[in-house]
DOSE-22185 format. One record per residue (C-alpha): residue number from 1; x, z, y negated. Coordinates in steps of 0.2 Angstrom, whole numbers. Layout:
BEGIN
@seq NUM | px X | pz Z | py Y
...
END
This chain:
BEGIN
@seq 1 | px 944 | pz 601 | py 291
@seq 2 | px 930 | pz 598 | py 274
@seq 3 | px 912 | pz 600 | py 281
@seq 4 | px 911 | pz 579 | py 280
@seq 5 | px 923 | pz 577 | py 295
@seq 6 | px 916 | pz 594 | py 303
@seq 7 | px 899 | pz 584 | py 303
@seq 8 | px 904 | pz 569 | py 310
@seq 9 | px 916 | pz 577 | py 324
@seq 10 | px 900 | pz 584 | py 330
@seq 11 | px 888 | pz 570 | py 327
@seq 12 | px 877 | pz 580 | py 316
@seq 13 | px 872 | pz 578 | py 297
@seq 14 | px 880 | pz 587 | py 284
@seq 15 | px 862 | pz 595 | py 282
@seq 16 | px 861 | pz 601 | py 298
@seq 17 | px 878 | pz 610 | py 296
@seq 18 | px 870 | pz 619 | py 278
@seq 19 | px 859 | pz 624 | py 289
@seq 20 | px 868 | pz 632 | py 302
@seq 21 | px 876 | pz 638 | py 290
@seq 22 | px 863 | pz 648 | py 280
@seq 23 | px 855 | pz 655 | py 297
@seq 24 | px 873 | pz 663 | py 299
@seq 25 | px 876 | pz 653 | py 318
@seq 26 | px 895 | pz 645 | py 308
@seq 27 | px 904 | pz 655 | py 294
@seq 28 | px 917 | pz 645 | py 289
@seq 29 | px 930 | pz 652 | py 276
@seq 30 | px 931 | pz 645 | py 258
@seq 31 | px 946 | pz 641 | py 249
@seq 32 | px 949 | pz 634 | py 233
@seq 33 | px 930 | pz 631 | py 231
@seq 34 | px 927 | pz 623 | py 248
@seq 35 | px 922 | pz 626 | py 266
@seq 36 | px 935 | pz 624 | py 280
@seq 37 | px 931 | pz 622 | py 296
@seq 38 | px 940 | pz 630 | py 311
@seq 39 | px 942 | pz 627 | py 330
@seq 40 | px 930 | pz 645 | py 329
@seq 41 | px 917 | pz 635 | py 319
@seq 42 | px 919 | pz 619 | py 332
@seq 43 | px 918 | pz 633 | py 347
@seq 44 | px 902 | pz 640 | py 338
@seq 45 | px 897 | pz 622 | py 336
@seq 46 | px 898 | pz 618 | py 352
@seq 47 | px 890 | pz 635 | py 359
@seq 48 | px 876 | pz 632 | py 349
@seq 49 | px 872 | pz 612 | py 357
@seq 50 | px 874 | pz 623 | py 374
@seq 51 | px 861 | pz 633 | py 370
@seq 52 | px 849 | pz 622 | py 361
@seq 53 | px 851 | pz 611 | py 378
@seq 54 | px 844 | pz 627 | py 390
@seq 55 | px 829 | pz 630 | py 376
@seq 56 | px 833 | pz 644 | py 367
@seq 57 | px 828 | pz 642 | py 349
@seq 58 | px 839 | pz 644 | py 331
@seq 59 | px 834 | pz 661 | py 330
@seq 60 | px 837 | pz 667 | py 347
@seq 61 | px 853 | pz 659 | py 347
@seq 62 | px 857 | pz 670 | py 333
@seq 63 | px 854 | pz 685 | py 341
@seq 64 | px 864 | pz 681 | py 355
@seq 65 | px 880 | pz 676 | py 341
@seq 66 | px 876 | pz 696 | py 334
@seq 67 | px 876 | pz 703 | py 352
@seq 68 | px 891 | pz 693 | py 357
@seq 69 | px 901 | pz 697 | py 339
@seq 70 | px 896 | pz 716 | py 338
@seq 71 | px 898 | pz 719 | py 358
@seq 72 | px 914 | pz 711 | py 361
@seq 73 | px 909 | pz 712 | py 379
@seq 74 | px 921 | pz 713 | py 395
@seq 75 | px 920 | pz 697 | py 407
@seq 76 | px 908 | pz 706 | py 420
@seq 77 | px 899 | pz 714 | py 406
@seq 78 | px 896 | pz 693 | py 398
@seq 79 | px 890 | pz 687 | py 415
@seq 80 | px 878 | pz 700 | py 417
@seq 81 | px 871 | pz 698 | py 400
@seq 82 | px 869 | pz 679 | py 400
@seq 83 | px 863 | pz 681 | py 420
@seq 84 | px 848 | pz 690 | py 413
@seq 85 | px 847 | pz 679 | py 396
@seq 86 | px 845 | pz 665 | py 407
@seq 87 | px 832 | pz 671 | py 421
@seq 88 | px 821 | pz 678 | py 403
@seq 89 | px 822 | pz 661 | py 399
@seq 90 | px 818 | pz 652 | py 416
@seq 91 | px 804 | pz 663 | py 419
@seq 92 | px 798 | pz 657 | py 402
@seq 93 | px 801 | pz 639 | py 404
@seq 94 | px 791 | pz 641 | py 421
@seq 95 | px 778 | pz 649 | py 412
@seq 96 | px 777 | pz 635 | py 400
@seq 97 | px 777 | pz 622 | py 413
@seq 98 | px 764 | pz 630 | py 422
@seq 99 | px 754 | pz 631 | py 409
@seq 100 | px 757 | pz 614 | py 403
@seq 101 | px 752 | pz 607 | py 421
@seq 102 | px 736 | pz 616 | py 417
@seq 103 | px 734 | pz 608 | py 402
@seq 104 | px 740 | pz 589 | py 407
@seq 105 | px 726 | pz 591 | py 422
@seq 106 | px 713 | pz 597 | py 409
@seq 107 | px 718 | pz 580 | py 396
@seq 108 | px 717 | pz 567 | py 411
@seq 109 | px 700 | pz 576 | py 417
@seq 110 | px 693 | pz 571 | py 398
@seq 111 | px 701 | pz 555 | py 396
@seq 112 | px 694 | pz 550 | py 412
@seq 113 | px 677 | pz 556 | py 406
@seq 114 | px 681 | pz 546 | py 391
@seq 115 | px 684 | pz 529 | py 400
@seq 116 | px 671 | pz 532 | py 411
@seq 117 | px 659 | pz 534 | py 396
@seq 118 | px 666 | pz 519 | py 388
@seq 119 | px 664 | pz 508 | py 402
@seq 120 | px 643 | pz 512 | py 401
@seq 121 | px 643 | pz 509 | py 383
@seq 122 | px 647 | pz 496 | py 373
@seq 123 | px 634 | pz 485 | py 377
@seq 124 | px 632 | pz 472 | py 367
@seq 125 | px 617 | pz 471 | py 356
@seq 126 | px 607 | pz 455 | py 352
@seq 127 | px 592 | pz 450 | py 346
@seq 128 | px 581 | pz 454 | py 358
@seq 129 | px 564 | pz 442 | py 361
@seq 130 | px 553 | pz 452 | py 357
@seq 131 | px 556 | pz 451 | py 338
@seq 132 | px 553 | pz 434 | py 337
@seq 133 | px 538 | pz 433 | py 332
@seq 134 | px 539 | pz 441 | py 318
@seq 135 | px 553 | pz 429 | py 312
@seq 136 | px 547 | pz 411 | py 303
@seq 137 | px 556 | pz 397 | py 291
@seq 138 | px 555 | pz 402 | py 272
@seq 139 | px 555 | pz 386 | py 269
@seq 140 | px 542 | pz 378 | py 280
@seq 141 | px 531 | pz 394 | py 286
@seq 142 | px 531 | pz 389 | py 303
@seq 143 | px 539 | pz 401 | py 318
@seq 144 | px 556 | pz 399 | py 323
@seq 145 | px 559 | pz 392 | py 341
@seq 146 | px 574 | pz 395 | py 355
@seq 147 | px 583 | pz 379 | py 354
@seq 148 | px 599 | pz 386 | py 364
@seq 149 | px 604 | pz 403 | py 368
@seq 150 | px 615 | pz 414 | py 378
@seq 151 | px 602 | pz 426 | py 383
@seq 152 | px 606 | pz 444 | py 392
@seq 153 | px 594 | pz 458 | py 394
@seq 154 | px 580 | pz 449 | py 383
@seq 155 | px 593 | pz 449 | py 370
@seq 156 | px 598 | pz 432 | py 361
@seq 157 | px 618 | pz 436 | py 360
@seq 158 | px 622 | pz 418 | py 352
@seq 159 | px 609 | pz 400 | py 351
@seq 160 | px 600 | pz 393 | py 339
@seq 161 | px 582 | pz 392 | py 330
@seq 162 | px 573 | pz 378 | py 325
@seq 163 | px 558 | pz 377 | py 313
@seq 164 | px 545 | pz 363 | py 312
@seq 165 | px 558 | pz 357 | py 296
@seq 166 | px 573 | pz 359 | py 306
@seq 167 | px 580 | pz 373 | py 294
@seq 168 | px 595 | pz 380 | py 304
@seq 169 | px 596 | pz 395 | py 309
@seq 170 | px 610 | pz 402 | py 320
@seq 171 | px 611 | pz 417 | py 331
@seq 172 | px 632 | pz 422 | py 332
@seq 173 | px 637 | pz 438 | py 342
@seq 174 | px 619 | pz 443 | py 340
@seq 175 | px 615 | pz 443 | py 321
@seq 176 | px 604 | pz 430 | py 315
@seq 177 | px 609 | pz 418 | py 299
@seq 178 | px 602 | pz 408 | py 287
@seq 179 | px 608 | pz 393 | py 282
@seq 180 | px 615 | pz 400 | py 265
@seq 181 | px 624 | pz 411 | py 276
@seq 182 | px 630 | pz 402 | py 291
@seq 183 | px 647 | pz 399 | py 282
@seq 184 | px 651 | pz 417 | py 284
@seq 185 | px 652 | pz 416 | py 303
@seq 186 | px 670 | pz 410 | py 304
@seq 187 | px 673 | pz 427 | py 296
@seq 188 | px 667 | pz 436 | py 315
@seq 189 | px 679 | pz 444 | py 322
@seq 190 | px 684 | pz 453 | py 338
@seq 191 | px 674 | pz 470 | py 340
@seq 192 | px 687 | pz 483 | py 345
@seq 193 | px 697 | pz 477 | py 330
@seq 194 | px 683 | pz 478 | py 317
@seq 195 | px 680 | pz 497 | py 324
@seq 196 | px 699 | pz 501 | py 322
@seq 197 | px 696 | pz 492 | py 304
@seq 198 | px 681 | pz 506 | py 301
@seq 199 | px 692 | pz 521 | py 306
@seq 200 | px 704 | pz 514 | py 293
@seq 201 | px 691 | pz 511 | py 282
@seq 202 | px 681 | pz 527 | py 284
@seq 203 | px 697 | pz 538 | py 281
@seq 204 | px 702 | pz 528 | py 268
@seq 205 | px 685 | pz 529 | py 259
@seq 206 | px 685 | pz 550 | py 262
@seq 207 | px 702 | pz 551 | py 255
@seq 208 | px 699 | pz 538 | py 239
@seq 209 | px 682 | pz 544 | py 235
@seq 210 | px 677 | pz 560 | py 225
@seq 211 | px 672 | pz 575 | py 235
@seq 212 | px 655 | pz 578 | py 225
@seq 213 | px 649 | pz 559 | py 226
@seq 214 | px 652 | pz 561 | py 245
@seq 215 | px 642 | pz 578 | py 245
@seq 216 | px 630 | pz 569 | py 235
@seq 217 | px 627 | pz 554 | py 245
@seq 218 | px 623 | pz 564 | py 261
@seq 219 | px 612 | pz 576 | py 251
@seq 220 | px 602 | pz 560 | py 248
@seq 221 | px 602 | pz 555 | py 264
@seq 222 | px 594 | pz 570 | py 271
@seq 223 | px 584 | pz 572 | py 259
@seq 224 | px 575 | pz 556 | py 264
@seq 225 | px 578 | pz 560 | py 283
@seq 226 | px 567 | pz 577 | py 283
@seq 227 | px 552 | pz 568 | py 274
@seq 228 | px 551 | pz 553 | py 284
@seq 229 | px 539 | pz 557 | py 298
@seq 230 | px 548 | pz 546 | py 313
@seq 231 | px 530 | pz 549 | py 325
@seq 232 | px 522 | pz 537 | py 312
@seq 233 | px 535 | pz 525 | py 316
@seq 234 | px 530 | pz 522 | py 332
@seq 235 | px 525 | pz 503 | py 336
@seq 236 | px 528 | pz 500 | py 318
@seq 237 | px 542 | pz 487 | py 307
@seq 238 | px 553 | pz 494 | py 295
@seq 239 | px 562 | pz 484 | py 286
@seq 240 | px 579 | pz 490 | py 278
@seq 241 | px 584 | pz 480 | py 263
@seq 242 | px 607 | pz 481 | py 260
@seq 243 | px 611 | pz 493 | py 275
@seq 244 | px 629 | pz 490 | py 271
@seq 245 | px 639 | pz 498 | py 283
@seq 246 | px 625 | pz 509 | py 289
@seq 247 | px 627 | pz 527 | py 280
@seq 248 | px 608 | pz 529 | py 282
@seq 249 | px 604 | pz 521 | py 297
@seq 250 | px 617 | pz 529 | py 309
@seq 251 | px 611 | pz 546 | py 303
@seq 252 | px 594 | pz 543 | py 308
@seq 253 | px 597 | pz 531 | py 321
@seq 254 | px 592 | pz 543 | py 336
@seq 255 | px 575 | pz 550 | py 328
@seq 256 | px 567 | pz 531 | py 326
@seq 257 | px 558 | pz 527 | py 338
@seq 258 | px 562 | pz 513 | py 355
@seq 259 | px 545 | pz 504 | py 350
@seq 260 | px 550 | pz 503 | py 331
@seq 261 | px 558 | pz 487 | py 327
@seq 262 | px 570 | pz 490 | py 312
@seq 263 | px 575 | pz 477 | py 303
@seq 264 | px 593 | pz 479 | py 296
@seq 265 | px 597 | pz 465 | py 279
@seq 266 | px 611 | pz 462 | py 273
@seq 267 | px 621 | pz 450 | py 265
@seq 268 | px 639 | pz 452 | py 269
@seq 269 | px 644 | pz 447 | py 289
@seq 270 | px 659 | pz 463 | py 287
@seq 271 | px 645 | pz 476 | py 283
@seq 272 | px 634 | pz 470 | py 297
@seq 273 | px 646 | pz 468 | py 311
@seq 274 | px 654 | pz 485 | py 305
@seq 275 | px 637 | pz 494 | py 310
@seq 276 | px 634 | pz 484 | py 325
@seq 277 | px 650 | pz 488 | py 332
@seq 278 | px 647 | pz 506 | py 328
@seq 279 | px 630 | pz 506 | py 336
@seq 280 | px 635 | pz 499 | py 351
@seq 281 | px 645 | pz 512 | py 358
@seq 282 | px 630 | pz 525 | py 356
@seq 283 | px 621 | pz 527 | py 374
@seq 284 | px 604 | pz 524 | py 365
@seq 285 | px 597 | pz 507 | py 362
@seq 286 | px 585 | pz 502 | py 347
@seq 287 | px 578 | pz 487 | py 342
@seq 288 | px 588 | pz 483 | py 328
@seq 289 | px 586 | pz 466 | py 319
@seq 290 | px 602 | pz 462 | py 312
@seq 291 | px 598 | pz 448 | py 299
@seq 292 | px 614 | pz 441 | py 288
@seq 293 | px 604 | pz 434 | py 273
@seq 294 | px 599 | pz 434 | py 252
@seq 295 | px 587 | pz 447 | py 251
@seq 296 | px 574 | pz 433 | py 246
@seq 297 | px 577 | pz 420 | py 260
@seq 298 | px 573 | pz 433 | py 274
@seq 299 | px 567 | pz 424 | py 288
@seq 300 | px 552 | pz 437 | py 293
@seq 301 | px 534 | pz 432 | py 293
@seq 302 | px 524 | pz 438 | py 277
@seq 303 | px 512 | pz 454 | py 279
@seq 304 | px 523 | pz 460 | py 295
@seq 305 | px 533 | pz 476 | py 287
@seq 306 | px 527 | pz 491 | py 287
@seq 307 | px 538 | pz 501 | py 281
@seq 308 | px 551 | pz 495 | py 268
@seq 309 | px 569 | pz 504 | py 266
@seq 310 | px 577 | pz 500 | py 250
@seq 311 | px 592 | pz 503 | py 247
@seq 312 | px 600 | pz 487 | py 240
@seq 313 | px 590 | pz 484 | py 224
@seq 314 | px 602 | pz 494 | py 214
@seq 315 | px 617 | pz 481 | py 222
@seq 316 | px 605 | pz 468 | py 219
@seq 317 | px 600 | pz 473 | py 198
@seq 318 | px 621 | pz 471 | py 195
@seq 319 | px 618 | pz 454 | py 193
@seq 320 | px 600 | pz 451 | py 192
@seq 321 | px 588 | pz 454 | py 179
@seq 322 | px 574 | pz 454 | py 188
@seq 323 | px 570 | pz 469 | py 198
@seq 324 | px 570 | pz 466 | py 216
@seq 325 | px 556 | pz 474 | py 224
@seq 326 | px 543 | pz 463 | py 217
@seq 327 | px 550 | pz 448 | py 222
@seq 328 | px 549 | pz 455 | py 241
@seq 329 | px 533 | pz 463 | py 242
@seq 330 | px 526 | pz 448 | py 251
@seq 331 | px 536 | pz 453 | py 266
@seq 332 | px 525 | pz 469 | py 267
@seq 333 | px 508 | pz 474 | py 272
@seq 334 | px 496 | pz 482 | py 259
@seq 335 | px 496 | pz 499 | py 266
@seq 336 | px 513 | pz 498 | py 268
@seq 337 | px 526 | pz 515 | py 263
@seq 338 | px 541 | pz 511 | py 251
@seq 339 | px 557 | pz 523 | py 255
@seq 340 | px 569 | pz 521 | py 241
@seq 341 | px 585 | pz 526 | py 234
@seq 342 | px 589 | pz 519 | py 216
@seq 343 | px 604 | pz 521 | py 206
@seq 344 | px 602 | pz 526 | py 187
@seq 345 | px 613 | pz 531 | py 171
@seq 346 | px 606 | pz 541 | py 159
@seq 347 | px 617 | pz 534 | py 145
@seq 348 | px 628 | pz 518 | py 146
@seq 349 | px 647 | pz 516 | py 138
@seq 350 | px 648 | pz 502 | py 127
@seq 351 | px 661 | pz 495 | py 141
@seq 352 | px 649 | pz 500 | py 155
@seq 353 | px 654 | pz 491 | py 171
@seq 354 | px 634 | pz 488 | py 170
@seq 355 | px 631 | pz 472 | py 160
@seq 356 | px 619 | pz 474 | py 145
@seq 357 | px 608 | pz 460 | py 153
@seq 358 | px 604 | pz 472 | py 168
@seq 359 | px 603 | pz 488 | py 161
@seq 360 | px 584 | pz 491 | py 160
@seq 361 | px 587 | pz 490 | py 180
@seq 362 | px 595 | pz 506 | py 179
@seq 363 | px 584 | pz 516 | py 168
@seq 364 | px 574 | pz 528 | py 176
@seq 365 | px 557 | pz 525 | py 168
@seq 366 | px 558 | pz 506 | py 171
@seq 367 | px 562 | pz 509 | py 189
@seq 368 | px 546 | pz 522 | py 191
@seq 369 | px 537 | pz 509 | py 181
@seq 370 | px 542 | pz 493 | py 193
@seq 371 | px 536 | pz 507 | py 209
@seq 372 | px 520 | pz 509 | py 200
@seq 373 | px 514 | pz 492 | py 195
@seq 374 | px 516 | pz 489 | py 211
@seq 375 | px 502 | pz 502 | py 216
@seq 376 | px 514 | pz 515 | py 226
@seq 377 | px 506 | pz 530 | py 225
@seq 378 | px 519 | pz 544 | py 226
@seq 379 | px 522 | pz 556 | py 242
@seq 380 | px 538 | pz 564 | py 237
@seq 381 | px 551 | pz 559 | py 224
@seq 382 | px 568 | pz 568 | py 216
@seq 383 | px 581 | pz 563 | py 204
@seq 384 | px 591 | pz 579 | py 201
@seq 385 | px 608 | pz 573 | py 209
@seq 386 | px 622 | pz 569 | py 196
@seq 387 | px 638 | pz 561 | py 196
@seq 388 | px 648 | pz 560 | py 180
@seq 389 | px 666 | pz 557 | py 186
@seq 390 | px 673 | pz 540 | py 193
@seq 391 | px 671 | pz 541 | py 209
@seq 392 | px 684 | pz 530 | py 219
@seq 393 | px 688 | pz 513 | py 221
@seq 394 | px 673 | pz 508 | py 234
@seq 395 | px 660 | pz 515 | py 222
@seq 396 | px 654 | pz 509 | py 204
@seq 397 | px 665 | pz 511 | py 190
@seq 398 | px 660 | pz 524 | py 178
@seq 399 | px 669 | pz 528 | py 160
@seq 400 | px 669 | pz 542 | py 150
@seq 401 | px 653 | pz 550 | py 146
@seq 402 | px 642 | pz 541 | py 158
@seq 403 | px 632 | pz 552 | py 169
@seq 404 | px 624 | pz 544 | py 186
@seq 405 | px 609 | pz 550 | py 195
@seq 406 | px 601 | pz 545 | py 213
@seq 407 | px 580 | pz 542 | py 211
@seq 408 | px 574 | pz 544 | py 228
@seq 409 | px 557 | pz 539 | py 233
@seq 410 | px 543 | pz 540 | py 245
@seq 411 | px 527 | pz 532 | py 243
@seq 412 | px 514 | pz 523 | py 252
@seq 413 | px 504 | pz 506 | py 245
@seq 414 | px 487 | pz 507 | py 241
@seq 415 | px 478 | pz 495 | py 252
END
């Protein structure tokens, strides 16, 4: 019979038949350019299936076939050979069973530990009651008071805040929304799905983003982390503009003192939800106030911020002529600190992603001038991190010849 009929009769694919032929397990005769499979081939095929069911590998089966073909054993010798062969395989399987049972037990122990850990973690983060004294309406500049709310463990999880002019401030899933961002609350999803989405996003981000660019991001974060005096953050308020998915915050989270109030501001609810869901799985809790707001409409009191971390100005400058920092200085104290990361270009392509009207905010000398005009004295700065290739779909698009740098700055405002 031909190969197709032989494969069909033995319920295997033609590719499998050819593989067995390449290994020398089946040896059909070739007549008139085609292989012919006889009863001998059928017997060999049945033996292959039989031995595979007993746990023998194809290479082991090949050795058995060679021994049998060359040995021409008598019935007694044949029985003795197979008895020894099967005993050895039996002992091998027994050993593997014991090994797998040990592994199985170890895995069960680890799964139980992780399940117990999950039940202890995933405690929802809300707005701590102690931070309410920092809040005020940006319309009438009066305090925000609780109108209604679900309060657990001194945290507001859901509720409503109100000022004298009755401007609406909503708390949902532990995030404070200003009137201009309340519409985003219908985008909130279950946390488990958010975490799954983040795992997918992170894997896809790493896959789609240039390796050098990712290395430079973490060089920037490390540079900042190594130069922050976290002890000075005790009982201080830090305002972070443009927290995004928390690449910076998650790296410094453990170092931030428990007494520090960390105000995380972003206008994108999905970013906030991702970051918050991740932090809720940590074993430690910090006072993080999540605010979904435009940077110019953050409902906090003037002169209330000790540290300003600015990683949002570059995104803001993509569609605004004015530099962000001068417009939000009323939030910070006279002797505040600035921790900033600013994207700038060495040159612009004629078709650059940065529109011409906004390009001055992506020039190093202009960035330095803006910071200096606000009376920040330099403690440390660097601009050596470079990128000159298109980093990927999740980052700003670069054209041929364009080079980007990340200017990092830490300074103290002269009071």
